N, C-alpha and C positions, 0 to 999 in steps of 0.2 A: 203695530205690536209697541215699539219705543220708540223713546226720542233721545237723540245723545246731543249735549250742549256743553262746552267748555264755560263757565264762570270765571271772572278774573278773580286773584286772588285776594280777597279782602279779609280772609281772617288772620291770627296774629303771626307773627313772623318766624315762628317755630314750624309753620306748616308750610311744606313745598308742595306745589300744586305737581296733578298729574302728568301722566307721562305719554301716554300710549292712544294710537288710533287704533279702531277697531277694524280692520282686515286679515286677508289672507296671508298676510306678505311680514309682519311682525314689525311694521315702519314703525319710528318711533318720533313721537313728536317734540318738540320744544317743550322743558317742562314750564315753563314761564304762561303757557297758554292759560294754567289753570285747572280746576277743580272736575273730574270727570263726573259728568252729570246725564243721568239716565234716570228716563220716565216709564214706569211699566204700569200697564190700565188695568191690570186687575183682572183682564180676560183672557189672553193669550199668552200673557207673562204677568208676573207680581214680583213682591217684596219676600214675599215667606216662604215661596214654595217653587220661586222659578217657572212659573206656569205648570208643577207637577200636578197640583193638587195635592188632597186628602189619601187620593190613589195612587197616585205614582211615588209619593215620598214611601206609603208603604209596600207598595211592591217590592219583591227581594230582586225584579229585574232590573236594572241600573240604565240610566240614560246614554241612548248611543251618542257615536260623534258620525256627520255623513263624511267626514276625510279623519279618520283615527290618527293621522302622520301631521294633522295641521291642524288642529280644533279651533273654533273661532271662540272669542272671548265671551261670549255667549253661551254658547257649549260646555266651558270650561265651568263657570260661573255655576250653573244647571248641576251637573258635576258635584261640585263643593258644595250646593245644598243638600243635596241629594246624601250625600258621603256623610258630611260632618252632620247634618239631621240625624240621620238614622245610626251613628255613633254615642248620640247622647241618650237616648231614649229607646227603649223596647218597642220597636214597630210592629206588633205583630197584637191583633186584635183580642186574642186572650188574656193579653199583659197590661189591657188598658190604653193601646192606641185605637183611638176613635169615638171612646166613649169616655174616660178621666182625662185625657188630653188629646191634642191632634188638631191638626188646622180646622176641622169643622164642627170642634167645642168652642162655642161663643166665650166670650172673656167672662160671664156667668155662670157657667158650666152646662149651659144648653148644650144638648147633644141635635146635631142638624145635619140634614141629608148635603150641604154644602162641602164643596172641593176647596174653601177655605183661603180662596187667592184675597191677597189684598194689593189694591193699589197704591200707587204714592212714589217720591223720586227716592232716588239713591245717588249719593254724592261719595265718591273716593278718593283719597289722597294720601301720599307721602307726609309722615313726620320726619321731620330729621334733626339729629342733633349737631353739636357748634361745628363739630368736624367733617359732617357732610356726610358720614360711615353709615350710622344705624336708620337702616328702611325700615321703618314701624309703617304697616299701615292701618289707615283710618278711615271709618265709612261711618255715615249717617244714615239711616233711611228715615223716611218723615211720611207717614201713611196719609192718604187723602181723610182720614178721620181725627186726623189733628185737629184739636178746637186750642185757637189762641188765647180763649176763656177760661180753659182748665189747662194750660199748656203744661206739660210733662214730659221729661228727658230718661231713657233708661240706660244707665253702663250697661255696656256687656261687652267686657274683654273675653276671648276667647280663653276656653277650656284648655288643660294638654299644653300642646306646642303647636295647637291648630292654627288655620289662618284665619282672616280677619271674618269669615263666616263660622268660625266657632264657637258662637254661643247662639246660634240662628234656632237652634230647637228650645232654648233654656228662655233666658231674657227677652232676646230676639222677640221671640213669638208671643211673650207676656207683652210686652211694652207694643206690639204692631195693634195686636188685639183690643188693647186699652185707648188707643187712638194717642201713643204718645211716640215721639222720636226716639228713637235708637242708636246710640255713641258706641259705636264697635270700634276694637284696635284689637291687632295682632301681639299689641304688647313686646315687638321684637324678635318674635319666634315666628311664627309662620311657617310657612311651608317651603320657603327659600331653597332650594335644592342647584347646588353648584355641581356639575357634571365636570371634572378635573379634566377626564381624557379628552373629553370634545370641546373644551372652552364654554358652555352651553347655560346659561341661567333662567330662571323667571324674571317677567314683567308681571305689573302689579295687579295684571287680570289673569294671569298665568301663564301668556303665549311665552313658548320659549324663544330666547335670542342670543347670537353670540354677546359672549359677555364684553367683548372690547366694545363690538357696536353697541348695545346697552349702555355702557357706563354707569352716570348716576342715576339710568331709568331702569337699573337690575334691583329686583326684592333681594335680591344676597348674591355677593360675591365675595367668595372667599380673599380675606386681605394677605394673599400672598405675590413674590411677585413671578413673571414670566419663567424666570429662569428656573425658582423654587419650584415651581408647578409642573416644569418639565421631567428636572431630575426625581421629583416625586412619582410622577407619572412612567418613570422606567424603571423605579422601583418597587413601583406599585401599581401597576395599571387600572383602566376601570373602576376605580374609586370617586365617592363625592363628599362633599363638605356640605353641612348642613346647619341655617342658618341659627338657631337654640343654640347647638353645640359649639359652632365653630367662626362666630361672630368675633370673639375674642373683647368681646363686651359685657360680660356676663349679664345679658337684658332682663334678668330678674330685678336687679336692684334697680330698675327705671319702672316695673311695672305700674306701683303708684302713679307715678308721672306721666307715664302713658293714659291710665284712665283720665287722669284730671285734662289733660289734651286734649283728649277725646271730648269730653263734653263740651268745652270750649269749642273745638269744632263744632260740637252739633249746635251750638247758641249762635256760631257766626252763619251757619247755612240756613238753619231759622231765620234770622234775620234777612239773610241774602233773597232767601223764598217769601217772606214774609213782610217783611218791613216796608214795604210800600205800601202795606195798607195802614199805616199809621201806629203800628204796632212795633216794639222793642222786645224782644225779649231778655232776661235778664234770671239772676239768683234770686231776685227779688217777687218777680211774678209765674217764675217756673218750679213744678216740685221736681228736685234729681234725686232718684233712689239708683246707689250703685248695687249691682246686680252680678249674677253669672255665678259660674258651679268651679268646682277644682281649682286651678290655675286661677282663674276668671275670678271666682270667689276670691281665693288669697289677693291679688291684684286689688280688688275694691276694698279689701279689709284695708290693705297699704293705703291704698288712695285716701279714705276716712283717715286716716292716723296723719297722713302730709298736705291735709285739705287746710291749708292757710288762708286761703279768700274765700272759703263759708261755700264751698260751690254746692255740697252734697248734703242732702235733707235726713234721706236716711240708707241704710243698709242693711241689704237682704239677700244674705248668699247662701248656697248650699257647699257642702263638704269642702271647704276653701284649702288651699293649701297654703297655710301660713305655717312660718314657723314663730313663735314664741319664744320672748326671751325667757330664758330659764331663770326661776328665782327659789329658793327653798323655803320660801315664807307659807307655800300651802301643799297640801297633799291631794289626789283624788282617792275617791272609796266610792266602789259599786256595792250596793248590798250590803252583805256584812262582810264583805271580803277587807282584806288588809289597806292599809292606808298605801299607795303606791307612789314613792317620792321621784323616780328615776323618768318624769314625764318632760316634757317638752325638747326633745331631742329633734335636732334639724335631720329634713329630709334625707342630705346626704348620708347622714349615720344609719336610719333605722333602714334605710331601701339598699343600700349595700351589704349591711349585715341580712336583711331577707334574702338578696343576692346569695348570700353564699349559704346559707342552711336549708333554702326551701326546696331545691331539686332533691335532698335526702329526706327531709321531711314530707314530700308527698307520697313517700312509700311506706309511710306507719300505716299499720293496721287500719287505726281510726281512721286513716284519711280513703278507705278502698272505694268507698262510695263517693266521695267529693267528685262536683263534676268536672268535668272536662279535664279528668285527671290523665292525661296521656304522655306524660313525662315525666315519669319518676324516676332516680337514678340510685340504683342501691350502689354501683361504681363511685358517686359523691359521696354516700354514708359511709363507702370504705376509704377514700382519699381523706377525708376528714378524721377518721380515726388515725390515721397515719401521718398525718399532720397536728395530733395532739388536740385536736378541737372536739373530739366526741371521744369518750370512755371506755361505752360498750365495745364488746366484741362480734355480737352477730348481727348481721343485717338488720333483721327486727328491728331489733333491741338500740341499734344505731339510729332508725327511723324513728323511732318512738323518743329515743333523748335527744333528739335534732328540734322536734315539735315543742318539746317540754321545755329547750331552750331558747325557743322564740318566745313561746307564752312568757316564761321567766321574765325576758327582755322588757315586756310589757305590752306584748301585742296580743288581743282579747280573745279568749275560746273561740268566741264568734266568729273570729277571722277566719278559723281552720278551714272551714267547709270550702271557702270563697279562694285561698291563694292556690291550692293545684292548679285549677284552670287557670288564674293570673300566669302561673310561672310555665305554661304550657303556652300561654300565649305571650309569653315573652316581655312580659310588664315590667318585673324589676328590673330585669337583664338593662333591657333599655333606657327605663330611669337611670339606671348606674351610671350608665357610660354616658349618657348625653348631659347630666347633671355634672357629672367629676369636669369633665371638658369644659363646662360652660362657667363653674364657678373658679375652675383656675385659670379660664380664660385661655387654654390651649387652643394652640394652631391646629390645622388638619394634618400640618407637617408631621407635629409631633407623635402621632399614631398613638397616645395616650393609653398606658398598659397592653401596647400592643392590639389594639383595636382602630378597625376602620369601618367604613361604611361603603359597601358594592352589592351589587349583584353577583348573584351564585346559581350555578347551575345545577341539576340534578344529583350531582356527586359531590356539592359543596364549595366546587374551585370557582372564583370570581371570574367575572368574563360581562360582557357591557352588559346593559340594562336593555331589553326588549323597547325599540324606537316609539311604537307606538305608549309604552308605559310610561318612557320619558316625556312623551308629547303632553300628556294627561295629568302627568304627576300634581301638578296644582288642584286638580279636582278629587284626587284619590289620597293623596299625602297626610296622614296626621302630623307630618313635623318632627317626628323622633322615630328612626329606624328599631327595629323592622318596619318596613312604610312600602307601599309599590311598588315591590318588588326590589326594593332597597335591604339589603342586610345588614347583619353585624357581623363582621370578619373577624376571624383571629390569626393575624399576620405571624404568631409566632409558632402555630402549627408544624409540627414535624411532618418535613416532606414538602410543605409548601401553604400558604395559605388557604384557609378554610371557612367555611360558616359555621359560626361562633360553637353550636350546641352540638354538630357534627366531626368539631374539630379534635376532640378527645374524647377518650371512654366516658368520663367524669364528666362532662357538659362545662369543659374549660373552667374547672375549678382554680386554676393557678391565676389568670388575670381578673377573676373576681373579688382572688385574695390582694389583689393590688391595687383594685380598687379600695376596697375594705381598709389597707393599710393605708393609702392616700386620705381616709378620711378619719381613720384615726389618729393618723402622724405616726404611728410606728408599727413595726411588723405585725399584720393581725393574726400571724400562727406561733410566734414567738415571744411578742412581746417586745423585740431588738429594737434598736434605734433604725432607722433607714438609711439608706445609703445618700451620698449627697444630692444626685439628680432627684431620687424621689422625695428626700426631706424637703426640696426646694419646690417640688410638685406641692405636695402636703400644704405646706407654708400657703402657696398661692391659692388653694381649694378653700384652706381657714379662712384666707383672707376675705374669699369671694362669697362665701356663708356669712361673715360678720358683716355684710353691705347688706344683706335681704332679711335680719331677724327683725322681726314686728315688735312694736314698743308695747301693745297692749291698752294703748289711750286712745280712745276714740270719741274722745271731748264731748260727751254727752250726747251725740247723734246716736239716736233711734238706731238700734239694730236687731236683727234677727240673722241667727244661723243656724240651720238645719244641716244634720249628719246621721247616716246610716251608720248602728254598731258594730254592722258587719265589715266596714269599709276595711279592705285590705291593701290601700293602695296609702291612703293617709290614713294610719292608725289614732281613734281617737285619743288616746291616753297622751299623745305629742302633738296634735294641732288640735281638733277642736275643741275637746273639754280642757285640755293645758290653756287653747286660747281665753275660755271662759273664766279658769282662774285667776290667770295671767292679770285680765281686765277687771275683774273683782278686787285683785291688789290694789293696782294704779289707780283706778276708780272710786273702788271702796262700796259705800250706800250709793253712790249718784253712778254707778254701773248703768250704763243705757241699754246691755245686752242679755236678749232674751234667746235661751239655746234650746231648742228641741232636737231630741235625740229619738229617732225611730229604730223600731226592732225588726227585724228579719229586711234589712235593706242595705244594700252595699254601692260601691262607688260606682261600677259601671253599670246603669241600668241596661245598657244594648246585650249584655250576656244573660239577660232574664230571659230573652227568646230563645234560649238553648236550654235544651234536656236536662233535668237537675237544677239548675236555677230556677227555672219555669217554676216548680213545683216549691219550692225553699223560701224565695225573694219576691218581695213586692216592689214597685217604682219609688223610689225615694221622688222621683220628679213630681208626683202627686204633692208631695209636701215642701218643694219649693216651687209650686205653682202657688200652694196656701200661703209660704210667708210673705211671697209675692204680695196676695192679697190684702195680707195683713197688715203689711208696711204702707202699703197704697193705703188701704179705710184710715189708718194711724195718722198719714199726714194729711190728707184731704180731709176726712171728717172731724177727726179727733179721738176713733175709736181706740181705747186701752190696747196696749198687746198681751195679750194671755202669758202668764207665767213662764217660766223655765220647765221644761216638761219631757218625760220619756212618754211618747207614743206607742202603746202595743199594738203591734199588728197582727194579723192572720193570714198565712201564708195559704196558696191556693191548694195545696195538699197533692195527694196522688192524682197523678192523670194530669196533673193544673188545668182542672176546669176555666171556665171565664172568671175573672177578675170581677168581685163587685164592690162595692161602696162598702159592706162589711167587713173586706180584709182590710180596709184601709181607712180607720177611722178619724175623722178631723182632730187637729189641735183644740183642743177645749177652751176655752175661755176663762175657766174656773176648775182647775185640776184637784182631783182630791189629794188629800196631804203624801200617801203612799206613791203619788205617781210624779211629785214636784220635784225638781233639780234645783238643789240648794249649793249658796257657799256662805259655810258661817263657820268660826273657830279653826282659820286657815285650811277649809277643807271645801275641794267640790265634791257633794254627795250625791251620785247617782243612783236611783233605786234599781233593781234586776228589771 
């Protein structure tokens, strides 16, 4: 089925080789042995689907483990690919899986009866920073269809806080189908979960091991002393530290460099694998496209900005998490609306704002029919009023005011129908906690704003995580709690720590306001200065944000960004639209950026499988694929990139019938004037 070998470490000095033997005993090998290499035959196991094929990935039944308490590396890999793939696309046939996209759909769009398994080689290694503490996982997949005569590399940094397989459904699948090597990186986030109570951690392939035994082979071990860990466990037992939140590295500041190092790793592995044929692969004979979606897309944008060695030939990303530098030199105008000047806010600003108001806004009458609107909070409305953040006195009016407050802040009305479901799914709560910790380089010991991570029982009380859940966490976790049975815990709950939403009647507004205050640098309720400790934390967060701000300079590299108008995680006025404006200010008439905004599309295509979402929204993934096609054709064959445009789609409607190509028309080569997105006179102009 597969062959495992270890290669000598021939890549750059920044690459530390792999660390793990595939056994059932979590044995740890000498990391100097080299990069882990696994050969997949494309019949019993493969690069894209871990042997599950189109049918297995599309099944609602996840893969199983022979011994759930002691899964093998291959079982964990299969679980990670299954969960990561389904987290990024709608896996239902009605939404387009198997017809518009999926393993059985060929690179040219032809729908086949194939299971879509792809044979080839997979190489995994750790990247290590100069201090030896940042355990960034890199991976290169080289399909057997890779052609030295048409050499290409697709950079596929993980989306969200996911592990190294976090872009398998997006840039990974596209690259493998097109015969390209795919360069993955978990960009310092990943699924590193440190069980502080039991002192266990993940290894590079996900097996759990004692943290002391694992040493440098740990994916992530919280940087705290044994004495401090013991004291923390005594005060707050059964808690976890997570890599993105608690590495104290602010990993996002390195995301661009992580992408560039993964590309170099890909070149090294290609030359190791094929160099004996007398071919040497480098930037002069290999097309390199920086890609991925969400956080991965933002990482690729930053890589192009920082690409001093000119490794990257093109950029094609979906819904990128990019924090553009603010400039007052442009405004954003949609249709006949008023110019919007308060654009380009940082993620920590708008996500903590949403985290304060959304629970109340979900109760607005206008949102009553929003899909998955299962956690509205009239009590949150009352508390916001009591703190002077809402002026209305009746519950209905307060909820309506909260929604208006959010839209006046710069969130598009098209987001309103999506936000309640995200609130129910704990999206903004999770992002607010993890990113505040990450930007501020907070230790897990800090319990920033009274939050910690841990499993909870049915009553919301913290307790041990189930042993099987912990053993399998590499395969199931998205890297940002709540995930895999690990929840957000309010340590300041009267009567003792409790799961966050259940901890108070108003869904823990006080701690949400604490995070908002740290993002603002002053008290979010009163505007008063923060106390000394909070002011120091706020300065740390502000400093971390400064490290991740995008310059807008793409150095004339051909670039494509696609984004959905209903994006409720990365609002367009603060991310995609704002970056388009900044790039046009920075590079002017030489701007290489082509921006395609898609109506009836949101950030999490996986939600489109749920009732309500399936009727109202179409897969943005369809347009990510086309963006990649357009960029590859441009770089390989010189085809001009279409002008920036709004793509108007048609939702499936009542009953959510099978999606067809009529619902999702293509990005067109020559868009009509009334759909063109333009930049002129200091304005980003977006047609309705």
